[in-house]
N, C-alpha and C positions, 0 to 999 in steps of 0.2 A: 429417795432424793426429793427434797422439797422443790416447790415451784421457784423459789428464790435461787436455789442451787442450780436448777436446770437453766434458768435465765442467765445466770452468771457464766455458766459453761458455754451456753449458746453465744454469748457476747464475745467470746474469745475465738470463735470459728470464722472462717471466711464466709462471705455473703452467700455463696451457692449452697454450702452445707447448712448454714443457719436457716436459710429459706426452706430447704428440703425438710429439715427436722421440725421446724416450727409449723409446717403444714399439718402435722399430726395433732389431732384434737386432744387425745389422751396423754397425760403426763407419763404414763407407763411406757408408751411407744417412744416418746421423746427420750426418756431415760435409757431405753434399750439402745437407741441409736447412738447416743452420747457414749454409753458404755462400749459399744462396738468400736467407736473411733478411739477411745482410750486404750482398748486392747490392741488395736492396730498400731497406735503410737508406741506402746510398750514393745510390740514385736519389732518394729523398726529400730528402736533403741537397742534391744537385745541382739540385733543383727548388725550393730554398728553402722546404722544408716541414719540419715537426717529425719528426725521426728516431724519436722515441718513438711515432709512429703504429704501428710494428710491434707495440707492446704492446697494441694494440686490435684486432688481427686477429680476425675472426670468419669463419664459414663459412656459405655459403648451404645450402639443403636438399640440394643436389647435390654438396657438398664444395668448391665454389670459394671460396678465401679472398678476403676483402675488408676494407676499412677504411671508415669512414663519412665519407669526403671524396670530392671529385670526381676521383678517380684510379681506375685499374684496373690490375691487374698479373697476371702469369701466370709461373710458374716451372716449368722442366722440367729433368730430369736424365738423363744417360746416361753410364755409366762414371764417369770423373772430371770430367765437364763439367757445369756448372750454368749455365743461361741464364735471363735475366729479360726479360720484356716489360713495359713500363710506359707508360701513356698517361694524359694529363689529359683529363677530360671525354669519355670514350669507353669502348670495351670492347676488350680485347686477350686473345688466347690465343696460346700458344707451345708448340712441341713440338720435341724433339731426339731423334734415334735414331742409333744406331751402325749403319752400313750393313754388313750381313752376309748370308751366303747363307741363303736361306729356301726353303721349299716354298710358293711363292706361291699354289698352288691351294687350300691350306688357308684362305686369306683371301677367297675369291671372294664369299662372302656379305656381306662388308663393303663391296663396291664396286658402283657402279651399272653398268648394262649399258654405258653410254658409256665409263666409266672402264676397265672390263675390256677393251673393244675397243681403247681408246687404248693400254693397256699391251701388248697383244698385237700391235698394228700397229707399235709401236716396238721390236719384237724384245725383248720383256720383259727388263728388267735390274733389279737390286736398286735402282739409283739411281732409276729411274722409280717403282718400287713405294714406296720410302721417301719420295719427293717427295709422292706422293698421300697416303700414310698420315699423314705429319706435318702435311700441310695439313688433313686431316680432323680430326685430334686438336686442332690449333690452333683450328679453326673452332668445334668443339663446346665448347672451353674458353672461347672468346670470348663465346659466348651463355650461359655459366654452367651448362652441363648436363654437360659432360665425359662420363664413361662411361655416363651415364644417357640418352644420345641415340643412336639407331640410326644408325651410320655409313653404312649403305646409303642413308639419306635425305639425305645430304650429297654433292653432286657438286662436285669441287674442281679440275676441269681448267682452268677459266678463272681469271683473276686477280681478278675481281670476282664475288661470289656474294651471294645473299640467303638467310638462314636465319631463320625465326621473326621476320620483319619487320625484321631487322637486315641492313644492307648492309655487307658485309665486303670488305676488300682483302686478298688473299693474297700472300705473298712467301716464296720458298724460297731457301736458300743451302746450299752444300756446302763443307765445309772439311776439309783434310788428307786428302782422298779417302776418308775414313772415316766422316764424320758428315754428316747432313742435318738442317737445322732450318728450320721454317716458322713464320711468324707470320700471324695473322688479326687485323685491327683495323678498327674502324669509322672511316670517313673523315669528317672534320669539314668 
């Protein structure tokens, strides 16, 4: 997306969204956010809802976006990928990460003892690390706390977990052998 296209799309947004997106210095970041809103708009239309609900996006005290209807959504970005989680009458969180080499020992404080043992028993790989990491991120987004929730207090080895009285189903997918994404949603 060119700078002109980005600016044109920004001009169509309400002031709060335009201001938030414009605060990013890199066009890549602006493009990701615009794409996220376009995905949300498409999800609203596909669910026979008013696409203009994107103009009413607000943020909870922890930064999770929401609209005042019975839907929940979560948007995540990595490189040129933007993904959307969308659910009616429930909660959802989603996270995507580019699988890359990392010094996983730097992240030990973010994992429970069981998770750390699980990673090491499975001959630690970046795929296992990012599976657990994206599940943690998705889970804390689903409860609306995001970065304000201590990841060490969330154990995500199992498919079903409970956090702050919310029962969540976790799901993880890999694509192009380069990306891992996970979702966490309340089951109805």
